[in-house]
DODO-40616 format. One record per residue: x, y, z of N, C-alpha, C, O in turn. Coordinates in steps of 0.1 Angstrom, whole numbers, plus 5000, padded with zeros to 4 digits. Example, Ala and Ser with C-alpha at 12.3 -4.5 7.8 and 13.67 -1.06 7.14 Angstrom:
// DODO-40616
n.c1,n.c2,n.c3,ca.c1,ca.c2,ca.c3,c.c1,c.c2,c.c3,o.c1,o.c2,o.c3
5132,4943,5078,5123,4955,5078,5132,4967,5078,5142,4967,5085 $
5128,4978,5071,5137,4989,5071,5129,5000,5079,5134,5011,5080 $
//
This chain:
// DODO-40616
n.c1,n.c2,n.c3,ca.c1,ca.c2,ca.c3,c.c1,c.c2,c.c3,o.c1,o.c2,o.c3
5127,5089,4879,5119,5078,4874,5112,5069,4885,5119,5066,4895 $
5100,5067,4883,5092,5058,4892,5090,5045,4886,5085,5044,4875 $
5094,5034,4893,5092,5020,4888,5080,5015,4895,5078,5015,4907 $
5070,5010,4887,5058,5004,4892,5060,4989,4890,5062,4984,4879 $
5060,4981,4901,5064,4967,4900,5053,4959,4893,5041,4960,4896 $
5057,4952,4883,5048,4944,4875,5048,4929,4880,5059,4923,4879 $
5037,4924,4885,5036,4910,4890,5022,4905,4887,5014,4912,4881 $
5019,4894,4892,5006,4888,4888,4995,4893,4897,4989,4886,4905 $
4992,4906,4895,4982,4913,4903,4973,4921,4893,4978,4925,4883 $
4961,4924,4897,4952,4932,4889,4953,4946,4893,4959,4950,4903 $
4946,4955,4886,4944,4969,4889,4957,4977,4888,4957,4989,4893 $
4967,4972,4882,4980,4980,4882,4978,4992,4872,4984,5003,4874 $
4970,4990,4862,4969,5000,4851,4964,5014,4857,4967,5024,4852 $
4955,5013,4867,4949,5025,4872,4960,5034,4879,4959,5046,4879 $
4970,5027,4884,4981,5035,4890,4989,5042,4879,4993,5053,4880 $
4991,5035,4868,4998,5041,4857,4991,5053,4851,4997,5063,4848 $
4978,5052,4850,4970,5063,4845,4971,5075,4855,4971,5086,4850 $
4971,5072,4868,4972,5083,4878,4985,5090,4876,4986,5102,4877 $
4996,5082,4874,5009,5089,4873,5010,5097,4860,5016,5107,4859 $
5003,5092,4849,5003,5099,4837,4995,5113,4839,5000,5123,4834 $
4984,5112,4847,4976,5125,4849,4985,5135,4856,4983,5147,4853 $
4993,5131,4865,5001,5142,4872,5015,5144,4866,5023,5151,4871 $
5017,5137,4854,5029,5141,4846,5042,5135,4852,5053,5141,4851 $
5042,5123,4858,5053,5117,4864,5059,5106,4854,5052,5098,4849 $
5072,5107,4852,5079,5097,4844,5079,5084,4851,5083,5083,4863 $
5075,5073,4845,5073,5060,4852,5075,5049,4842,5074,5051,4830 $
5077,5037,4847,5078,5025,4839,5072,5013,4847,5074,5012,4859 $
5065,5005,4840,5059,4992,4846,5069,4981,4843,5072,4979,4831 $
5075,4975,4853,5086,4965,4851,5087,4955,4862,5083,4957,4873 $
5092,4943,4858,5096,4933,4868,5111,4931,4868,5117,4922,4874 $
5119,4940,4860,5133,4939,4859,5140,4944,4872,5138,4955,4876 $
5147,4935,4878,5153,4938,4892,5162,4950,4891,5161,4958,4900 $
5170,4952,4881,5179,4963,4880,5172,4976,4878,5176,4986,4884 $
5162,4976,4870,5154,4988,4868,5147,4992,4881,5147,5004,4884 $
5142,4983,4888,5135,4986,4900,5145,4991,4911,5143,5001,4918 $
5157,4984,4911,5167,4988,4921,5172,5002,4919,5176,5010,4928 $
5173,5006,4906,5179,5019,4902,5169,5031,4902,5172,5042,4900 $
5156,5027,4903,5145,5038,4902,5146,5047,4914,5151,5044,4925 $
5142,5060,4912,5142,5070,4923,5132,5066,4933,5134,5067,4945 $
5120,5061,4929,5109,5057,4938,5103,5044,4932,5103,5042,4920 $
5096,5036,4940,5090,5024,4936,5076,5023,4941,5073,5027,4953 $
5067,5019,4933,5053,5017,4937,5049,5002,4935,5052,4996,4925 $
5043,4996,4946,5040,4982,4946,5025,4981,4948,5020,4980,4959 $
5017,4982,4937,5002,4983,4938,4996,4969,4935,5002,4959,4934 $
4982,4970,4934,4975,4958,4929,4965,4952,4938,4963,4956,4949 $
4957,4943,4932,4947,4935,4939,4950,4921,4936,4955,4918,4925 $
4946,4911,4945,4949,4897,4942,4949,4889,4955,4947,4895,4965 $
4951,4876,4953,4951,4867,4965,4965,4866,4970,4975,4865,4963 $
4966,4867,4984,4979,4868,4990,4987,4855,4987,4999,4857,4984 $
4982,4843,4988,4990,4831,4987,4996,4830,4973,5008,4827,4972 $
4988,4831,4963,4993,4829,4950,5003,4841,4946,5013,4839,4939 $
5000,4853,4951,5008,4864,4948,5022,4862,4955,5032,4865,4949 $
5022,4858,4967,5035,4856,4974,5043,4845,4968,5055,4846,4967 $
5036,4835,4963,5044,4824,4956,5051,4830,4944,5063,4827,4941 $
5044,4838,4936,5050,4845,4925,5061,4854,4929,5072,4853,4922 $
5059,4862,4939,5070,4871,4943,5082,4863,4948,5093,4867,4946 $
5080,4852,4955,5091,4844,4960,5098,4837,4948,5111,4836,4948 $
5090,4831,4939,5096,4824,4928,5105,4833,4919,5114,4828,4913 $
5101,4845,4918,5108,4855,4909,5118,4863,4916,5126,4870,4909 $
5120,4861,4929,5129,4869,4936,5125,4883,4940,5133,4890,4946 $
5113,4887,4936,5108,4900,4938,5106,4903,4953,5108,4914,4957 $
5102,4893,4961,5100,4895,4975,5113,4899,4982,5114,4909,4989 $
5124,4892,4979,5137,4895,4984,5142,4909,4979,5147,4917,4987 $
5139,4912,4967,5143,4925,4961,5136,4936,4968,5142,4946,4972 $
5123,4935,4970,5115,4945,4977,5120,4947,4991,5122,4959,4995 $
5123,4937,4998,5128,4938,5012,5141,4946,5012,5144,4954,5021 $
5149,4945,5001,5163,4951,5001,5163,4966,4996,5173,4972,4997 $
5151,4971,4991,5151,4984,4985,5154,4995,4995,5150,4994,5007 $
5161,5005,4991,5165,5016,5000,5158,5029,4996,5158,5038,5005 $
5153,5030,4984,5146,5042,4980,5132,5042,4985,5127,5031,4990 $
5124,5052,4985,5110,5052,4989,5102,5042,4981,5102,5042,4969 $
5094,5034,4988,5086,5023,4983,5071,5025,4988,5069,5027,5000 $
5062,5025,4979,5048,5027,4982,5040,5015,4979,5038,5012,4967 $
5035,5008,4989,5026,4997,4987,5011,5001,4988,5007,5008,4997 $
5004,4997,4978,4990,5001,4977,4980,4989,4977,4983,4979,4970 $
4970,4989,4985,4960,4978,4987,4967,4965,4990,4972,4963,5001 $
4966,4955,4981,4973,4942,4984,4988,4944,4985,4995,4936,4992 $
4993,4954,4979,5007,4958,4981,5011,4961,4995,5021,4957,5000 $
5002,4968,5002,5004,4971,5016,5003,4958,5024,5011,4956,5033 $
4993,4950,5021,4991,4938,5029,5003,4929,5028,5007,4922,5037 $
5008,4928,5015,5020,4919,5013,5032,4924,5019,5042,4916,5021 $
5033,4936,5023,5045,4942,5030,5044,4938,5045,5054,4941,5052 $
5033,4933,5049,5032,4929,5063,5038,4916,5066,5043,4909,5057 $
5036,4911,5078,5043,4899,5082,5036,4886,5079,5042,4876,5076 $
5022,4886,5079,5015,4874,5077,5001,4878,5073,4995,4888,5077 $
4994,4870,5064,4981,4872,5060,4972,4860,5063,4976,4848,5060 $
4960,4862,5068,4951,4851,5070,4946,4846,5056,4941,4835,5056 $
4947,4854,5046,4943,4849,5033,4953,4839,5028,4964,4842,5022 $
4949,4826,5029,4958,4815,5025,4968,4812,5036,4977,4803,5034 $
4967,4818,5048,4976,4816,5059,4991,4816,5055,4998,4806,5056 $
4995,4827,5049,5008,4828,5042,5017,4839,5049,5012,4850,5052 $
5030,4835,5051,5039,4846,5055,5041,4855,5043,5041,4851,5031 $
5042,4868,5046,5044,4878,5036,5058,4884,5036,5067,4878,5042 $
5060,4895,5030,5073,4901,5028,5080,4905,5041,5092,4903,5043 $
5072,4910,5051,5077,4912,5064,5084,4925,5067,5091,4926,5077 $
5081,4935,5059,5087,4948,5062,5080,4954,5074,5087,4959,5083 $
5067,4952,5075,5060,4957,5086,5056,4945,5095,5053,4934,5090 $
5057,4946,5108,5053,4935,5117,5038,4933,5118,5034,4922,5123 $
5030,4942,5113,5016,4941,5114,5011,4929,5107,5017,4924,5097 $
4999,4923,5111,4993,4912,5105,4980,4915,5098,4974,4925,5101 $
4977,4907,5088,4965,4909,5079,4954,4899,5084,4956,4887,5084 $
4942,4905,5087,4931,4897,5091,4919,4898,5082,4918,4907,5075 $
4910,4888,5083,4898,4888,5075,4887,4895,5082,4885,4893,5094 $
4880,4904,5075,4868,4910,5081,4858,4899,5084,4855,4890,5075 $
4852,4899,5096,4842,4890,5100,4830,4898,5106,4829,4899,5118 $
4822,4903,5097,4812,4913,5102,4801,4906,5110,4797,4895,5108 $
4797,4914,5121,4786,4909,5129,4775,4920,5130,4765,4918,5137 $
4777,4930,5122,4767,4941,5123,4760,4944,5109,4754,4954,5107 $
4761,4934,5100,4754,4936,5087,4763,4942,5076,4758,4943,5065 $
4775,4947,5079,4783,4952,5069,4787,4942,5059,4789,4930,5063 $
4789,4946,5046,4792,4936,5036,4807,4935,5034,4814,4944,5036 $
4811,4923,5030,4825,4920,5027,4825,4914,5013,4817,4905,5010 $
4833,4919,5004,4844,4929,5006,4838,4943,5009,4827,4947,5005 $
4847,4950,5016,4844,4965,5018,4847,4972,5005,4859,4972,5000 $
4837,4978,4999,4839,4985,4986,4832,4998,4987,4820,4999,4989 $
4840,5009,4986,4834,5022,4987,4843,5032,4994,4855,5029,4997 $
4837,5043,4997,4845,5055,5003,4845,5054,5018,4834,5052,5024 $
4856,5056,5024,4857,5057,5038,4868,5067,5042,4877,5070,5033 $
4867,5072,5054,4877,5083,5057,4890,5078,5061,4893,5066,5063 $
4900,5088,5062,4913,5085,5066,4916,5094,5078,4916,5107,5077 $
4918,5088,5090,4921,5096,5102,4936,5096,5105,4942,5085,5108 $
4943,5107,5103,4957,5107,5105,4960,5107,5120,4953,5113,5128 $
4971,5099,5124,4975,5099,5138,4986,5108,5140,4992,5114,5131 $
4990,5110,5153,5000,5120,5157,5014,5117,5151,5022,5126,5149 $
5016,5104,5148,5029,5100,5143,5030,5101,5128,5040,5097,5122 $
5020,5106,5122,5021,5108,5107,5032,5118,5104,5032,5129,5108 $
5041,5113,5096,5052,5122,5091,5054,5121,5076,5065,5123,5071 $
5043,5118,5069,5043,5116,5055,5034,5125,5048,5038,5134,5040 $
5021,5124,5050,5011,5132,5042,5007,5144,5049,5007,5146,5061 $
5002,5154,5041,4998,5167,5046,4986,5165,5055,4977,5157,5052 $
4985,5173,5065,4974,5172,5075,4961,5176,5068,4950,5174,5074 $
4962,5182,5056,4950,5186,5049,4941,5174,5045,4929,5176,5043 $
4947,5163,5044,4939,5151,5040,4932,5144,5052,4925,5134,5050 $
4935,5149,5064,4929,5143,5076,4914,5144,5075,4908,5154,5074 $
4907,5132,5076,4893,5131,5075,4887,5130,5061,4875,5128,5060 $
4896,5131,5051,4891,5130,5037,4887,5116,5035,4891,5106,5041 $
4878,5114,5025,4874,5101,5021,4882,5095,5009,4884,5103,4999 $
4886,5083,5010,4893,5076,4999,4886,5063,4996,4877,5059,5003 $
4890,5057,4985,4883,5046,4979,4889,5032,4983,4901,5030,4980 $
4882,5024,4989,4886,5011,4994,4880,4999,4987,4868,5000,4984 $
4887,4989,4984,4882,4976,4979,4890,4965,4986,4901,4962,4981 $
4884,4958,4996,4892,4948,5003,4884,4940,5012,4874,4944,5017 $
4888,4927,5014,4881,4918,5023,4890,4916,5036,4885,4910,5046 $
4902,4920,5035,4912,4918,5046,4917,4931,5050,4917,4941,5042 $
4921,4932,5063,4925,4945,5068,4938,4943,5076,4941,4931,5080 $
4946,4953,5078,4958,4953,5086,4955,4958,5100,4950,4969,5102 $
4959,4950,5109,4958,4954,5123,4966,4966,5126,4977,4967,5121 $
4961,4975,5134,4969,4987,5138,4982,4982,5146,4981,4972,5153 $
4993,4989,5144,5005,4985,5150,5014,4997,5151,5010,5008,5149 $
5027,4995,5155,5036,5006,5157,5039,5015,5146,5044,5026,5147 $
5036,5010,5133,5039,5018,5121,5027,5023,5115,5027,5028,5103 $
5015,5022,5122,5003,5028,5116,5003,5043,5118,5005,5048,5129 $
5001,5050,5107,5001,5065,5108,4987,5070,5104,4985,5082,5106 $
4977,5062,5100,4964,5066,5098,4955,5054,5099,4959,5043,5097 $
4942,5056,5104,4933,5045,5106,4920,5049,5099,4917,5060,5095 $
4911,5039,5098,4897,5040,5094,4889,5029,5101,4895,5021,5107 $
4876,5029,5099,4868,5020,5106,4858,5014,5097,4851,5021,5089 $
4857,5000,5097,4846,4993,5090,4843,4980,5097,4852,4975,5104 $
4831,4975,5096,4827,4963,5104,4829,4965,5119,4831,4955,5126 $
4828,4978,5124,4831,4980,5138,4845,4979,5142,4848,4979,5154 $
4854,4977,5132,4869,4975,5135,4877,4987,5130,4875,4992,5119 $
4885,4993,5139,4894,5003,5135,4907,4996,5131,4913,4989,5138 $
4911,4999,5119,4923,4992,5113,4932,5002,5106,4929,5014,5105 $
4944,4998,5102,4954,5006,5095,4949,5010,5081,4947,5002,5073 $
4948,5023,5079,4946,5029,5066,4959,5032,5059,4960,5031,5047 $
4970,5035,5067,4983,5038,5061,4993,5034,5071,4992,5034,5083 $
5005,5030,5065,5016,5026,5073,5029,5033,5069,5030,5038,5057 $
5039,5035,5078,5051,5041,5074,5062,5035,5083,5061,5034,5095 $
5073,5030,5076,5085,5025,5083,5097,5028,5075,5098,5022,5064 $
5106,5037,5079,5118,5040,5072,5114,5044,5058,5107,5054,5056 $
5119,5037,5048,5116,5041,5034,5104,5034,5028,5101,5035,5016 $
5096,5027,5036,5084,5020,5032,5072,5028,5036,5070,5031,5048 $
5063,5030,5026,5050,5037,5028,5039,5028,5023,5042,5020,5014 $
5027,5029,5028,5017,5020,5024,5003,5026,5026,5001,5033,5036 $
4993,5022,5018,4979,5026,5020,4970,5015,5016,4972,5008,5006 $
4960,5012,5025,4951,5002,5022,4941,5006,5011,4937,4998,5003 $
4938,5019,5010,4929,5024,5000,4936,5026,4986,4948,5024,4986 $
4929,5030,4976,4935,5032,4963,4936,5047,4961,4926,5054,4957 $
4948,5053,4963,4949,5067,4961,4946,5071,4946,4942,5082,4943 $
4949,5062,4937,4947,5065,4923,4933,5066,4919,4929,5070,4908 $
4924,5061,4928,4909,5062,4926,4902,5071,4936,4890,5071,4937 $
4910,5079,4943,4905,5086,4954,4904,5101,4952,4906,5109,4961 $
4902,5105,4940,4900,5119,4936,4911,5128,4941,4923,5124,4941 $
4908,5140,4946,4918,5150,4950,4926,5145,4962,4938,5148,4962 $
4920,5139,4971,4927,5134,4983,4938,5124,4979,4949,5124,4984 $
4934,5114,4971,4943,5104,4966,4955,5110,4958,4966,5106,4960 $
4952,5120,4950,4962,5127,4942,4972,5134,4951,4984,5134,4949 $
4967,5140,4962,4975,5147,4971,4985,5137,4978,4996,5140,4980 $
4980,5125,4982,4988,5115,4988,4999,5110,4979,5010,5108,4983 $
4995,5108,4966,5005,5103,4956,5016,5114,4955,5028,5111,4954 $
5012,5127,4954,5021,5137,4953,5030,5138,4965,5042,5141,4964 $
5025,5136,4977,5033,5137,4989,5043,5126,4989,5055,5128,4993 $
5040,5114,4984,5049,5103,4982,5060,5107,4972,5072,5105,4975 $
5056,5112,4961,5066,5116,4951,5076,5127,4955,5087,5128,4950 $
5072,5135,4966,5080,5145,4971,5089,5141,4982,5098,5148,4987 $
5088,5128,4987,5095,5123,4998,5111,5124,4995,5115,5119,4985 $
5118,5129,5005,5132,5129,5004,5137,5123,5017,5135,5128,5028 $
5143,5111,5016,5147,5104,5028,5159,5110,5035,5169,5115,5028 $
5159,5110,5048,5170,5115,5056,5178,5102,5060,5176,5091,5055 $
5188,5104,5068,5196,5092,5073,5187,5082,5079,5176,5085,5085 $
5191,5069,5078,5182,5058,5083,5180,5060,5098,5188,5064,5106 $
5167,5058,5102,5163,5060,5116,5168,5048,5125,5165,5048,5137 $
//
């Protein structure tokens, strides 16, 4: 069973539809026990960091997410909220990843938010997704980006900035793009996450 975390964020339904398409049993929930007992957890969505973090803290979901031991996949704002801090509202985030979230400040005419298809360049430390997706294009919608750091396993470039497209740390996985809207490449990445079997803690 895959638990999709239900919180005050948009665009969660597209993840549910993607899981339905590939035939995965799942539930949309904010119940702590259901989330804790799930085989895998997906933390998706779009929204503002400050208001979303307030909701996660008020409901105890932030602490719950930090404590999870099964594979967890943060998507878009879910990835950003798993980082240490966001410039959006100048807010501390969940802090699974030490990376920080910055605002795009284009100087070359690129538009913000970044909306559209951009590639995914896998790095040598990628130990999650198949190398077949290296260079594939995925769908992005965001005004903020995650600085590359020790847990960055894939990058992309926009506004002349190379930033983290994907992160991995222990049982936590994350993507800035929307795999559920990224055609065959996105479906392959979702399937790779669903196949993850964790070994002993690193």
